N, C-alpha and C positions, 0 to 999 in steps of 0.2 A: 191320191190314196196311196198310203205306204204299202210296200210289198213285204212279203215274208222275209226276203233277203235283207231288208232294212230293219224290220221289227224284231226278229230273233236276236241278232247281235246287240241291239239297243237294250232289249229286255234283260239279256244276260249281263250286260255291263251294269245296268241299274241294280240288278240283284247283287252283283259282286261289290259295288260301292256301298249299297245299303247294309251289307253284312261285313263291311270293313275287310274285304279280301283283297290283298295286294295284287298288283299286276304280275308280280314275279312268283306268286304262290303256285305250288304244285297242285294240280287238280286231276284226279283220276275219274275217268268216265267209263262205265261199263256199257258196251255197245251190243244191244240185242239184235239189231238189224231192223227194228221198228222205226216208224216215222218220227217218234218223239226223241229217241236217242240219236237218230241221224240229224235232226234239227239242232240238238244240243251240240253235237260234234262240229257241224258246219258253222254254227254261231260262234263257238269258241275259236275255231280256226280263223275266223275273220278278225278276232280280237288279239290273237297271238302272233308273234313273229314266228316264222317257220322253224327257227332254231329252238324255240321253246316247246314245240310239239314233238311228242315221242309216241310211237305206236308199237304195240306188241300183241301177239296172239298167244293165248294160253293153249297148251295142248288139250285136245279133247280126251277126256277120260270117261270110261264107262263105269258109272256107279250103280246102275240098275242092270239087273240081269233078267232076261226073259226066260220064261219056262221053268223057273225055280219055285 
């Protein structure tokens, strides 16, 4: 029985091929910390060379104020 480690990268690869997305395309992923975004990031990391991966964190900004 295939494991999640094998299924997720395979499914992502099939999606990229089906939508004609090249291996060298730039893909942005918003990471919420949930299991689905984690699976997407881990699956993409299996498909990419480490030199292709770039991570950054946006500063947290308060757009909501309490008590107003």
